[in-house]
C-alpha positions in Angstrom: 3.6 -19.8 65.1 2.5 -16.5 63.6 4.5 -15.2 60.7 4.2 -12.0 58.6 6.0 -10.3 55.9 6.8 -6.6 56.6 7.0 -4.5 53.5 9.6 -2.0 52.6 7.2 0.8 53.3 6.5 -0.5 56.7 10.1 -0.8 57.5 10.4 3.0 56.5 7.3 3.8 58.6 8.7 1.9 61.7 12.1 3.9 61.4 10.2 7.3 61.1 8.1 6.5 64.1 10.9 5.2 66.2 13.2 8.1 65.4 10.4 10.6 65.8 9.6 9.1 69.2 13.2 9.1 70.3 13.8 12.7 69.3 10.3 14.0 70.3 9.4 14.9 66.6 6.5 14.6 64.2 7.3 11.4 62.1 6.5 13.4 58.9 9.7 15.4 59.5 11.8 12.2 59.2 12.9 10.8 55.8 14.3 7.5 55.4 16.3 5.7 52.6 17.1 2.0 52.9 20.2 0.3 51.6 21.7 -3.1 51.1 25.4 -3.6 50.5 27.1 -7.0 50.0 29.9 -6.0 52.5 27.8 -4.0 55.1 24.5 -5.6 55.0 21.3 -3.7 55.4 21.4 -0.1 56.5 19.4 3.2 56.2 20.2 6.8 56.1 17.8 9.0 58.1 17.3 12.7 57.4 15.9 15.0 60.0 16.1 18.6 58.8 19.6 19.2 57.6 21.1 16.5 59.7 21.8 12.9 58.3 22.1 9.8 60.5 23.4 6.4 59.4 21.4 3.5 60.9 22.9 -0.1 60.9 20.9 -3.3 60.8 20.7 -3.3 64.6 18.9 0.1 64.6 16.4 -1.2 62.0 15.7 -4.2 64.1 15.1 -1.9 67.2 12.7 0.3 65.1 10.8 -2.8 63.9 10.4 -4.2 67.3 9.1 -0.7 68.5 6.6 -0.8 65.5 5.6 -4.4 66.1 4.8 -3.6 69.8 3.2 -0.1 69.6 1.5 -0.2 66.1 0.9 -3.8 65.5 0.2 -5.1 69.2 2.6 -8.1 68.5 5.3 -9.6 70.5 8.4 -7.5 69.7 10.8 -10.1 70.4 9.9 -12.7 67.7 12.4 -13.6 65.0 13.1 -11.1 62.3 15.0 -11.9 59.3 15.5 -9.5 56.3 15.4 -10.3 52.6 16.3 -8.3 49.4 13.9 -8.9 46.6 14.2 -7.4 43.2 10.5 -6.6 43.0 9.5 -5.9 46.7 12.8 -4.3 47.7 13.9 -4.9 51.3 11.4 -6.8 53.4 11.4 -8.3 56.8 10.1 -11.6 57.8 8.6 -11.8 61.4 7.8 -15.1 63.3 6.5 -15.0 66.8 
């Protein structure tokens, strides 16, 4: 089984690419901020121009699956698990 750790920057990149693809924009026009809350779990805020969009964990997973398939040429339906690390920030662990 293949395993890999997806860095916080790669999670941000995946969200930018996915949202840009859905909205037919340049990925550089999307800004992302990741969050973790004990009550709500993992989430993100996406800023596109003057608009803000709240993304829940399911949206982040969808973006990571898109990124795994299109950018990494990997099976997008492997297992994904998030982790909050004081040094590395929010990371995801992928296992195919």
